[in-house]
N, C-alpha and C positions, 0 to 999 in steps of 0.2 A: 698572411695576406696584413695588409694594412692601410684598409680604408679609412678614408678621412685623418688620419695622422695616429690612428688609435693601433694598438699592438693587439690582434685576435689570435688565440691557437686555442684547439682542442686535443685534448689529450682522449682519446677514445678508450686506451686503455685503464685510466685514472681509478674509476668509479670502479669497475673490476677488480681490480688492486688494492684497493682501501677497503671494499666489502671485504675480501679473502681475508685480508691485515686484520680488520676488528675482529671477524670471527676467530680467528687462531687467537688473539689475546683473550676473546672471553674464554677460550677452551684451557687457556693457561691464566685464568684468573688475575691477569695483570688490568692494574686500572678501573677493575669492576666496583663499580657502588651499590649495586642493589644485590641482595640474594635473597632468593625464593628459597621458601619449605616448603615440599610439595610431598605430603605422606613422608615425611622421613627424608625425602632424598632433598640435600641442597644443591642448589646450581645458583652461579654468580654470572650476572650480566652487566651491561651499561646501562643506568638510567635512560640515558637522551637516546638511547634506539629503540629500547621497549616504548618509549611514550610515544615513539611517532608511530608503533605500528599497534599499538591497543591502548584505542582512549578509557578503557577502563583502568589500567595502571599510569596512564598520566593524570586522570583525577587524583589517584592516590597518592603520588608524586608529587602533584601540584601542592596538596594538602601536608603536605610534610613538615614538620615546626621547623627541621634544619633540614634545611634543602642543600647544603653542602656536605651534610652526613652519608650514611651507608643506609639505604632503606631495607627494610625487611618486610616481604610480605609473606605470607603463610596459607595455603590452602591445603583443607583436609579432602576435598571431595574430588580432587582432577587425578588422573594418570599421570606419574612421574614420565612415563614414555612419550604420552601423546604432548605437554608440556616441552620437551626436549625438541619434537618435531616441530612446533611451533615458535621454538628461539633460533631452531636452522632456519627458518623461514623468515625471520625477525632480521638477521643477518646475511643473509643470500639473496631472498626473494623465490627459494624453491622449497616447494613442498612434497617432500617425501615422507609417506606414511607405508607402514603394512596396512594391506587390505583389514586383517583382525584389528588393526588401529584405526581405522577410519572416523568408527564412532565417537571415539574418545577422542579425537583429536576434534571433531565438531564439537563436543560437550566444552572441551576446554577453550576453543575459538570464542563458543557462545557465550561464555564465562568472564571472557577478555576483549568480548565486542570487538572480534575480528569480523565482520561483517563478510569481507571479501573472501575468506580462509573456510567461513559457513557455508556460503554459494558453493564452493569448488569440492569440498566434502560432501552436501547435497547430493549435489551431479553427479560425481563419482557413484554414491549410493544410489540412485535412480538408475544410473547403465548399467549396474550389478543386479539392479531387483530382477527378481521372474517370479512364477505363480507361488515359489513356494517359500520365498520369505518376504512379498509384498505386507501381509497382515502382520509379522514384527516391525517390517519398517516405517509401516505406518505407526504401530505402538512408537515406535522412535520419534517420530516426528509430531505427533502429539504431546510426550512428554517434554519434547522440546520447545512448543509453541511454535512451529513453523509452518506457515499457511502456506509460504511455497510450495515447500516440500511438501505437506499434506496434500495439498491439490493436485498435485503431481500424479502422488500414489492412489489416490481417490480415483481419478482420471483411468489409470489402470488398471485398479480393482474392479470398474465398470467396467471394462473393455474385455478381460478377461475372467468374468466371475463367475462362469460355468465350472474353468478348467480349476480356479480358486477352491471350488468349494469338495471338491474332491481331495485337499490336501490335509494334513493331520493339524496344522495350526487353524483352519478354518472350524473344524470339528467341535476342537476343545474350547469354540465362544459359546456364551452364554445363550439359548434357547426361546424366542418368544413364537410362542403358534396361536395366531389369531384364528378363533372360532370359523366354523364352515359357514358359507353366504351363501345367499339366493335371491335370484332375481324374480320380484314380486310382478304381480300383474300391473301394479300401479308403477311400475319402471323405477321401483327401488332397491338396493341392494340391503337385503336384511341379514342379520345374523341368526345359522339355522338353529342354534343349540339356544339362544337366549329370547324366544318370542315372544319375552314380555316385557320388552323395550328397553332393556338392559343396554345393548348395546345395537347399534346400527349404522349402514354406510351410507352416505349422500354423495351425491354430486357424483355419479359416472357418467362417462359418455367413453366414447372408442378411444380416448387416450387419457383418460384420466379415471383416477380413483379416491376420493376423498374418505378418509376413512374416520370417525367421531367414536370414541368407546367412551362409554357414561358408565363412571363407577363410585360405588357407594362410598359415601364418604370415611374415612377412616380417624380413628380418635386422635390421631399424632398432626392429621393433616397435612402431610408430607407426601409428597411423590417419590416412589420408589420402584424398584425393580429388582424382585426377588423370587427365590425359588417358589414360593408359597402362591406369590401372587402373576406370577408370569410362565411359571412350567419350565423355568431356569433348569437345564441338564447340567451347569458347568461346576469346573470345581475351582476350589478360592485362585489356585494358580494360574487359571486359563483367563479369567478376566481382564480385557483390556480398557484401560481406564482413559479418558479423555476429558477435556477441560470441562468442569460443573458448568452445566446449563446450556451443553452443546446439544443440539438436536437437529439431525442430518441424516438425509438418505443418503448413504454412500453410492450402490448401487443396488439394480434389481434387473430381474430377467423373468419372462413368463419359459418355466420348465415344461408344462403341459398343457394341455387345451383348459384348464381352469387351477392350475397350480401356479403360485410366484414366490420366487426368491428374493430374498429381500437381506442387502447387507446395510446396519444403521447404527445412528450414534445415536441414544436414546438417554436425555439428562447425562450424557457424561457417559455411558456405559456403551460399548462396540458390542454390538450384537448381533442373532441371526432370526429373522421372522421368515416365518412360511404362513404364505396369505392361499387359504383353502378357497373355492368358489363351485356353487353349481347351481343347474339352473331349479328354477321353480317348480314343484310336482304340477303347476297349475299350469295355463297357457304361457308360457314364455317365449320371448326370443331364440333361435335356433343358436345365436353365438352368443359368447359369453364377453362380458365388456373385459378390454384388456387394460394393462398395468404397465405404463410407460415410465419406468423411470421418477416416476411420483407418487410418493403417498403422502397425507396427511393426520399425523396424531393429535389428539386433544383430550388430554387427561382427566379433565371435569369440564361439565358442561360451558359452553359460552365464554370461554378463556380462548385468549391470543397465546401463542408462542411468542416469546420476547427473543429475537436472535442475534447477536452482534453482526453488523454487516461485514461483509467481505472485504477482508484487506487487500490493499494492492500485494503485489509479487516482490515489488522493491520499496524499499525504504526512499522516499525523494525528498530533499527539501531544493529552491530555487529553480523549483520543475515550472511547466507549463501547461494550463489545463483549460481546456473550451469546451464548449459543447457541441456535437454535431451528428447530425439524425437523430435527437431523442438519446444518444448516449453521452457518457462522460469520458473526455480525452485527458488521459495526462500523459505526460512525454519526458524524457530526458530528469534534469535535476540529479543533486548530488548526492553523497551519502559519506562516510568518513574514510572510504577508499578510492571512489574514484567520480567520474563525472559519467554520466549514464546516455547511450542513446536510444535505450528500448522506449516504447510508445503499448500502452497500454490501456482498453477500452474497458468499461463499466456499463452493465446493463441494468438499468432499475428495475426491471420488471423481475428481473432472472438473480438479482443481488450476485454477479459473477462477473469477473475481469478476466477479459482476453486480451491476447497481444494482435497487435497492426505491425506492418513489417515497419523496424528498426528505421530512427533517424540515418543518413550517411555521414553526418556527425555529432559525436558526443558534446553534449551542451545543458550548462545549468545556467541561471542566473538570467532569464531569458524570460518573454510572454510571446504568448501565441493566438492566434485569432482565426475564423473561418470568414473566410470572402468569396462569395460565389461558388458555394458550394466546396469550399476546398481549403485546407487548414496550412496555414502558413507561421513560420517559426524564422526571427530573425537573431542576428545578433547571438549575444551570452559572453560563456567563455566555457570551454573545453578542458579546464584543469591545468592546462601547461603556458596557455598565454592568458593574459589580462584580458582580454577583446578579441570577440568575432565580428567580422565584414560580412560572412558568407550568411545566405538564409538558403531556404527551402520548402517546399509545398508537397501537399499530400495528397493524392487524389483519393477517395475511396474507392472508387470505381474498379482501380487497376492496383489497390493497394499499395501503391509506391510513392517514393520522394523523389522529385527532380528539383536540381537546384533553381534559384530564384536571383534576379542581378542582386551584385554587393552593396552593401549602404557605401556611402560617399566616404565614411570614416567608421574605426571599428568601435563599437556600442556594447557595452557592457550593463546590466540592469536597467535597462529601458523598456518604458511600456509600449505596447503595443496593441492598437483596436483597428478594426473594420469600422469605416462612418463612410457612409454615400459611397457606394462602389469602391471605397479605393481605403489600401491600407496604410495606417500611421505609424511611425515610430519617434517615440517622444522622450525627451533627457534621457538619461543614463550617466555611465561614468566614463569621467575621462582618461586617455592611456593606462594612465599611472594608476586610478581608481581612487585618487587624493581627493575629489572634488566632484560634483555634479553638473551637469552639463545644461543650457538652454534650448540646445536644438530641437527642432521638429522638421520631421523629412516624411514625405507622403510618397508613395507606391501605386503608379497606375498599372492596372493587370491588363488594360487593353495594350496601350505604348510601351511597357513592362521597362519601365522607367521610374527612376528616384527624383523628387524633386524637393526644395526646401517650401518651409512654409512661416510664418511669424513664429520669433523663439517665444518661451515662457518670461513670464517674469521673473521668475525666482531659479535660481538652477537647483537641479534635482534628482537624485538616482533614487533605485528600489520603491519607486511609487509603483500606487494603482491606477490603472489608466482603465476607462471603459465609455461605453456610449452610451447615452440617454435622451430621447426625444431629439434626435437629430443636431445632439452635442456630443464634443468628446470633453471628458473630464481626465484630471490628473490629481491625483488624491496622498497629500500628506509625502512622505520622502525623507530625503536627507539632502542639506547643502554641500559638506563636508562630510562631518560624522553626526553632526546635531539632528536630531529627529524634528522632522517640521509637523504642523499642524494646518498647514496652509493647504486651499483646494483651489485649482482654477480651473475656467471652463473656454472650449474653444468653440466659436461659431464659424463654421469653413464658409458661411455667403459674405461675410466681409474681412475672413483671416486676419481676427484678432481673440487673445485673452484677456478673460475679466477674473479678476478674484473675486472668491465666493466666502461665505461665513467659514470661518476656519472649522476644524473637527474638536470635539472637547481634547482629545488624546490627540496627541505629537507620536507618531510611528512609522517605521521607516519597516520596507517587507510586508505589509500588509495585501489583503485580497482582498476585492470589491466584485459585489455581483448584484444585478438589478433583479429587483421581484416588486411586481405592482406596481411599475410608475417611481420606484425608491431605489436608492443606493443602500448597500450593505455592505460596511467596511470592518475587515476582522481578523483580530490576530496583529502579527508584526514586532517588532523590536521598538521598546520605547526607549534606550538609550543605556538600561542598564540588564535588563531580561525579557525574554521574548513572553507575551502578553495574550490573553484570551478574548478580553473585551473587544464588543461588539458596537458600532455605531449604525443610526440611520440616518442618510439626509433624504430631507424632503424638498425639493426644488420648487412646490408653488409656495413654500413658506419663506426657503432659503435659510432650513434650522437642520440643526442635528442632534440627534437624542440618542441616548445610551439605551441598549437593548440587553436582551439573556444574552450572557458570556456562553463561548465554547467550552467543550467540558474538559479541555485539553489547550495550554498555551501552543500555537503556533506560528510559527516566524517564517517568513519565506515558505509559506504554502499555498496551494491552489484552490481560488474559493469561486466555483460558478453556480449558474442556475441552469439547471436540467429540468423541464418540465414547468413546476409551479414550485419547485422544493429546491435549497440552496445548499450545496454540499463543499466541503471543507474536507481537503483530503493534501497527506503529505505535511511536509513543514518539519522544524527543528522546536522541540519544547526545551529546552534550554541545556538539556541529559542527551537527549535521543534522537536519532532521525526518523523518521514515523512513516509507516506504509498505512496508517490507520484513516477511517472514514466516519466522519460524522454528519448529521443532517439538522436542517431547522426547520421548526415546527412554527409557523407564523402566527398559528389561534393559540397556542400556547406562550410562545415566545421562549421558546426553550430549544438547546441543543441537544442532541441524543446520539451517540454513536449505534442505538439499536436499531433494526426494525420490527415490525408486529408481523406476523403473519400467521394464518390458521395451516400452510404446510411448508413443507421443508424445500 
């Protein structure tokens, strides 16, 4: 075909042929400029190929003093066979490993920051998991720090706890046996062996038992679980170590009328808990309170347990976030491997992430908004083309997405916001991604049509956009690549944009949330690196004020208010794509990645 006088030809076999030839060159050592030393084994490869698939190696090659010489990289903690599997994958896009080698391939992929391979290996392990192997799989996932894998293993353990309790690996775990409890006449669960008040259980009802264990102070003041203090019946080799300070009930089951079996992580130690109860000799109720998947331990009186907030299942940058029905929704985004179409939902009350129906189109560099109880996403990039014109709407009543009318032009890095029953998309990148747009379009869900409204005063893309007090705000961004600190406000009544007081820090890829009638803008990219600083805008004073910094730099993160709390999720910190969450405490003006609870 020769449209418009241009010759166009696509060789469908070219890429496959070139990849095969590249791999043959690697195996014969031709044109190789990388030497990998893996536990005494030498492997040759091409720097450009490895840099494309391994962010870890890219950083090493990028820092080489002689970029034209031969790079030498040494690994003393990886399996050479697993590294060879990854080399074949880098050259052929095919991952082939014996089942006994998958864990080692996962470990090597983690070291090389090959997240897609990690995910595939993790999914393979999950597909082979059974009651015999799940505890060892949990140990592996914990050692790897893979929260996605951990959560899936924990869900399996909860579902199959009774069968697992008969397996050999379970019997090797440390044991914590809680003293006998009884239900007193004044409706408290009390310790049957320690009636002097050293231990008792409060807050019992039909669905929950909250256990408070008051221990005498120790000289060293440290919390610990040992054979002398907990009745541990394990051998040294049987203890499964989890990340330090992890406190979590994994699973629990009622095994008889008054006996409960639990698997828990207590201060990083994976152990078994047996909880026994009995009715009081006095006139006690005929039924014994039930334990349903929930226990709460307190090792010292009046002490809260500080727990890291549960991370998203996927690391995401350039994601869309919104609050819907008291939950935090995080959709799409990208990591080093691909654009995502998965959607996750966070419940602040349970500190738990769950999946919603995935979007129809993978997309990143977009924003989303809730309009009339439904979630809208429009524009963005799918990783293959610069811009998208398509959009879709999520209906929570059916847990599904449906298309919405396409934008009049392709838009990436645009701001999206709901205002007065309509959906606005503001600014964004031109089709070549080289400069910002002034365009502002509005979608009417009744007529299902897009119309244009007044353009911005300044071209901008990667801006933060939100609604406050009946106005639409667009904050920061960039004209081309120069970051902006300028702010504009749109008045829908007279269809005009007005420049406001500028921010203290120019930034693009920032997030914005509303709290107590003020705007909070956090993170972003200042032209040289990802930043963590946050500032607040008071519309009554038309002033910006610097606030407490986030605990991590976050560029292209999602920042959203749920209830009366601001959450920051995902983003890019300059080195890693993030799946972490942190929250803002308005009283202390501090951000924290932890939540404090009395219960697991």
